[in-house]
C-alpha positions, 0 to 999 in steps of 0.5 A: 435168698440173694443170688450173686452171679459172678462173671468169668471170662473165657478165652474162646477156643480157636481152631487153628487152620494150616495150609497144607505145606505147614502141616508136619506131615507135609514138612516131612514129605515135601523135602523128601518129595523135592529131593526124590524128584531132583534125584530122579530128574538128574539121574534120568538126564545123566543116564539118558546122556550116557546111554545116548552118547553110548548108542552114538558111539555104537552107531559110529562103530557099526558104520566103521565095522561095516566098512571093514566088512566090505573091504575084507569081503572083497579080500576074502572073495578075491582069495577064494577066486585065486584058489579056484584059479590055482586048482584049475591051473594045476589040475593035470590035463587042463593045460594040455586040453587048453593048448589043444583047444579041447572044449569037451576035455576042459569041461570034464576037468573044470566043472567038478572044481567049479561045483566044489568051490560053488563059483558063479562064473568060470571062463577058460581062454586061450592065450589070445583071450578067445573063450574055450569053455564057460560055466555060469551058475544058474541054480545055486541049490542044485549047483546047475551050471550052463554055458555062458551065452553072452556076446562079451569080448573078454579081450576088452577087459583089463584083467584079460589084457594084462594076462595076454600081455604077460604082465606081472607085479609085486603080487605075481602074475595074477590079476583081478578087477571089477569088470563091466559085462553084459550081465552087470558088473563082475569081480574077476580074478584070473591067472595064466595057464602055461606048459613048460613056461609057455602060456597057452591060456587064461583062467577067470573066476568071477562073482557078480557084484549083485551077489557080492554086495548081498553077501556083504550086507548079511555080514555087515548088517548095513546097506552097501552101494558099489560105485565106479571111479567116477562116482556112478552107482553100479550096484546097491542093496538099497530098496525102496521101502513100501511106505516110502513117499517118493519113488526115487532116491539119488545114490550118486556121489556128490563132487565133494564126497567123490574127491574125498573118497578117491584121495590117497590118504584114505580119510573117512568120508561120512554124509548124511543123506535122505533116500526115500524120505528117510535119513541115512548116515553113509561112510564112503571108502575105496574098494581095492582089488589086488591092492589097487582102488578099482571101485568105490563103496558106501555103507549106510545105516538109517539114522532112526536106528539111533533115534528109535533106540535113543527114544526107547532107551529114554522111555524105559529110563524114564519108566524105571526112574518114575517107578522108583520115584513113585516107590520112594514117595509111596514109602515116604508117604507111608513113613510120614503116615505112620509118624504123624497119624499118632500126632494127628489123633493127639491133635484131634483129641486136644481139640475135642478137650478144648472144646469141652468133651473131656471124655475124649481120649486119644487112643495112641498106643506106641512105645516111642515118645509120641506114645508116652506123650499121648498116655500122659495126655489121656491120663491127664484128661481122665483126671480132669474129667473125674475132677470136673465131675466131682466138682459138679456133683459136689455143686449138685449135692449142695443144690439138693441139700437145700431140700431134704426130699430131693437129696441125691435126686440130681445124681440119680438122674445123671446116672439113670440118663446115662444108663438110658443113653447106653440102652439107646446106643448113644456114644460115650461122648453124649452119655458124658454130656447126659451125666453132667446135664443130669447133675446140673439140670436143677441148678436153677433152683439156687435162685428160687426162694426157699419160701416157694422151694421148700413150701410143703403145701400146693403151690399157687399159680404164681409160685408155680410160674416162678418154679418153671423159671429155674431152667431159664435161671440155670442158663443164666448161671451157666452162660459163663461156664464153658459147657457143651451145647448138649449139656445146655440143651439138657439143662434148658429143655428137660421140662419140655414135652412132645406136645408143646405143653412143657416149659420154659419155651413150649417146644414141640415134636422134633424141636425137643433134643434127644438129650432133653427127652432122656432127661425129661423121662429120668427126672419125672421117673426119679421125682415119682419114686422119691419121698416128698412131703406132700405125697407118698412115692410111687413104686417102680411099677406105678411110675413106669405105668404113668410114664408109659401113659404120658409117652402117648403125647408128652414123653418119647416112647422109645426113651420110656421103653429103654427106661423100662428095659434097664429098671431091673439093673437101676433098682439093683444099683440103687440098693448097692450104692448108697451115694445114689440114694440120699435117703432110705428107700421105702420098702415094697416087699413082694413087688417086682418091676414088669417090663 
């Protein structure tokens, strides 16, 4: 029998290699990612600029407000002083006591007023400026007052000289000034005491600058420094920080700043100065008493106020925008995953089908276009698989038809191999390869002459050798056909034995693939239980006994026991599916299969 081999040329299946940014997922995500980053960076920059600008404006406003607080505090304190002056002046009996120089009576009359007003210093002088009664607050909590012990001469003070001389201005006959005393600088306000138009004395109410600037600091939330008109600091709330690098700080005003602060146009003078190693912004102004510049002042805020706030704000904005960007990116990745995951599954399935695995299914189930595409592809693949199996089955039927005694043998070997594979827990793809391998395992017998293949008697050694070449012949026939390696292993090695006594290569042990071990058991069992011209078929029990005996050296014992466990189901299939029989099975009444 002549065998004509026709060569088919198959284009090899190439696995496409994409760079990450070429994948559809990244084509979706990358523009989204770039846009998110651009928006986040731009938003952070604009928000930071706006907030920083707002902080700078707030800083400037706070400096200006602190300056206004200082000026208003002096005016308010002066008003409080004058109210006490008026209260003392118009208290009945005070003028007469002063005129009589009665210090005890003066004390009785003015002390309650001083206590009620919580004044720090109160002095009652005669018309020549000599002290008649003085009160100094020594304990603000208990409002305890004591007589002043200083040796100051009030007649040297400008406010007292103006009152002694009886001067007056557009604001009246009251005067005020920041006065240098032995206890420091004091803001004094004073007024005359008269009887029937005759001046008999002077009343002075004062507040030390130390106390005044502390009040100003609490109200303005800034550090205050008061200077004399020459620019020398009189008192300041600046204090050396514990972590300061130096022990000194130059609070004096530079000539340029002094000239600007002393000018009549009252321009705002601002200066950045380092004090104790820290940066401060200072705003200078004139401290006016009774409408005239009596001293200079500065209010200062640490520059770190704005820099720290800006840093904190930048950090918070960066965190918020970063969190938003991460959330947006996460949502984008999730959406792209939901969109592209079905496509990835479909792609993996098409690759498996292209590589010969017609059992592959995408399993994608969705109501969109991708789901419809996947369903159509799975249906197409299922039809291809059925057509593929039908074609192979028809081919094997033609092979088996050459010998009536082997009719249906290849189909039975394929189906029995699948059942054994199921029992062993193999996956669906491997089981499909077992089925195809079973159908094709004897295709090489096409190349065996009928005189040898159909010989009813015993074969000679030479004829046996020719028969044993049918796995090689089968591989030569299938070499141009695109088949899975597992199918080729089945066809090529189903006559191999674990002890190396099989053919065509004499493989042994682990070198014999699992599909070939299953094929060997299925092929041998069906051959033993099939009708042959030269012998009576074995019963299932007899065939199983032989296989178990051979499993000690030739066959895989696990495969043999898997066959034993599915034999009842297999016998039922043979009885119910005529396509598996190919001929009438002999009846062995009363015999059961023992596992």
